[in-house]
N, C-alpha and C positions, 0 to 999 in steps of 0.2 A: 402253736402250743407245744413248742419243743421241750418244755420243762413241766409238762402237765403232771400235777399231783406230786411233784418233788418238793421236799422240804429243804429250803436254802437259808443258811445263816450268812448275813452280810454285816461285817463290822464297819464302823465309820460310815453309817448309812444316812446320816442326816443331811449331808451336802456333798457336792462335788462328784467324784467318781462313784463313791459308795451309793449315793442317792440314785444316780443314773442307772447303776447296775440293779439296784433293788426294784426300781420301777420297771425296767426291762424284764427282769425275771418274773415279776408278777404278771406282766402282759403275756409272757410265754407260758403261764399256767402254774408257776411255782407258788407255794405258800412261803412268804418271806418272813424270816425271823430277823428283824432289823434292830441293830444295836448301835448306840452312840451316846455321847455324854449330853448332847443338847436335846432336851425334851421337846422344845418348840419345833425344832427341825424334824424330829421323828413324827410329830403330830401332823406337820405339813406333808411329809412323805405319805403317811397313812391316808390322808385326805386324797392325795393324787392317785394312790393305788386303788382306793375304793371307787373313785370317780371313773377309773378305767375298767372297773369290774373285777379287780383282783382282791387278794386277801393278804393280810400281814399281821404279825404279832410284834408289838413294840417292846423293846427291853432297854430302858435307860440304864447305861452302864459305863463306868470308867474302867477301862481294861487294866489300869494300874491298881485298882482296888484289890486288896488281899482277898483271895478266894472267890472273887467275882466271876471269873471265867469258869471255875469249877462249879459254882452254883448254877451258872447258865447251862452248862452241860447236863447237870442233873435235871434242871427244869425241862430241857428239850427231851430228855429221856422220859420223864414222867408224862409229858403230854403227847409226844409223837412216837416214842420208842425207837427212833432212828434219826439220822441226818443224812440227806442225800448230797448236799453241796455245801462246802465251806468256802467263803470268800473272805480272806484275811486282808482287809483293805486299810484299816485305821493305822495312822502313822503321825509322827510329829517331826517337824524340821526345826532344829535349834537355830537361834539367830546366827547368821553367817558371819564368819570371822576367822582369824588365825587359830589353829589348834592350840597354840600356847596361851591364848586368851579366852578360851572357852570356859564359861562358868560351870562349876561342878554340878549345880542343880540342872542346868540344861543338858549336860552330858548324861546324868543319871536318868533324866526323863526320857532321853532318846533311847537309852539301853532298855529301859522298862517297856516302852510302848512299841519300839521298832523291832526288838529282838526277843526279849523275855516273853512278851505277850504271845508271840508266834509259837514259842515252845509250849506255853500253857494251853494254847488252842489245840496244838497237836496232841498233847497229853490228854486233854479232856474230850476232844471230839473224835479221836481215832476209833474208840469203841463204837461210837454211834455211826460213823461212816462205814465201819465193817458190817454193821447190821443191814445197811442199805444194799440192794442188789447191785448198785453201781455208784459207790461213793466217789465224789469228785472234790478236789481241793484246789483253790487258786490263791496264790500268795502274791500280792502286788509288790513289785520291786521297782527299781529305777535304773536308768542308764548311767547314773553316777557311779555305779559299781564297776562299770567298764571304762569310763572316762577318767575317773579319779580327779575331779576338778579341785582347784584350790578353794579354801574357805567353806567347804561343805563337809568338814571332817567328821562331825558327829553323825550326820545323816548317812554319809557314804559308809562309814565304818559299821554302823548298826544294820544298815540294809545288806551289806556284804556278809555280816555275821548271820543274818536271817537266811540269806541265800544258802550259805554253807549248811545251816541246820536243815533246811528243806531238802537239799540235795541228799544229805545223809538219810533223812527219813524216807525219801523216795527209794533208796536202795533197800531199806529195811522192809518196805511194804510191797516189793515187786511181785510177790506171790499171793497177794490179796486182791480183793475186788476194788481197791482204791487206786485212783489215778490222780496224781498231784503234779502241779506245774507252777512255775514262776511266770508272772506276766508283767512286762514293762510297758506302761501306757504311752510313753513318749511325752511330748509337750502337750499338756491338756489344760484347759482353762479352769483352774481351781484357785481357791483362796490361798492354798499353800504356795502355789507357783507365783501368784501375784505378790506374796511377801518376799519371795526370793528374787523376783525380777520386777521391781516396782515401776520401771520405765517402759515395760513392754505393753504394747497395745493388745488388750484382751481379744479384740476382734480378729487378730491375726493367728490366734491359737485355737486348736481343735477343741470343740465343746465335748464334755464328757459323754454326752448321749451318743456321739459318733463312734465311740469305741466299745460301747456296752455289748454289741453283738459278739465281740471276741470272747467275752466272758461267757456268753451263752454257748458258744462253740465248745469251750473247755468244760462246761457244766453238764452238757448232754450225756445221757447214759451211754450213747454210742461212741463218745470220744475215747480214743485209745492212746492219745498222747500222754507221755509220762516222763517226769524228770527233765522237762525241757524249760529253756529260758525263751519265752515267747514275746515277740514284739507286737504290740497292738497296731502300731503304725509303721509302715515300711519306709 
């Protein structure tokens, strides 16, 4: 019960890494505020958490919705008065292809979900994290920001922008009770990865449950890591 009685918000919690983290957090004693666009996926998550003896609050939400994140922050304050853990996991990968052929709609969606939503989460959740005795934030990033592969232009650019934003925020909160880090999961068996690598055998890729423990490490009140780029898989 390493997260006993902590309030944890997990975005993109209906499947993949987000779902694995939400389930693990609940097993570790956290009350999980789970948000995603897919209502059915959230309900399945809730069933799994309850079956394991945990608790969750479901919030169907499109992070691109105007004022949606701000309303979520207000709702968390009204009910819990604080937030102990933020896991910013939700993201989108635009169709792969040359930068010059990237559709404007795909670019704009990438900017909104991969970068702007991160800023809005920081803006809305920082006051709640400061109320916590030990606020912790984990932003999911990707190794593409280090490799800069061809044909991943929108995803790489927006994840890199998100990283710069988080690094800046980390410097600004150094004297507070908040510890924030970036976490790169590595190759994980998710729907997003399957879309990017359609010929890959899923059985050869790490399941999301296998890396959930790294999120717990960074979410614990005792964690003192701050402003780091953490690899979930060595």
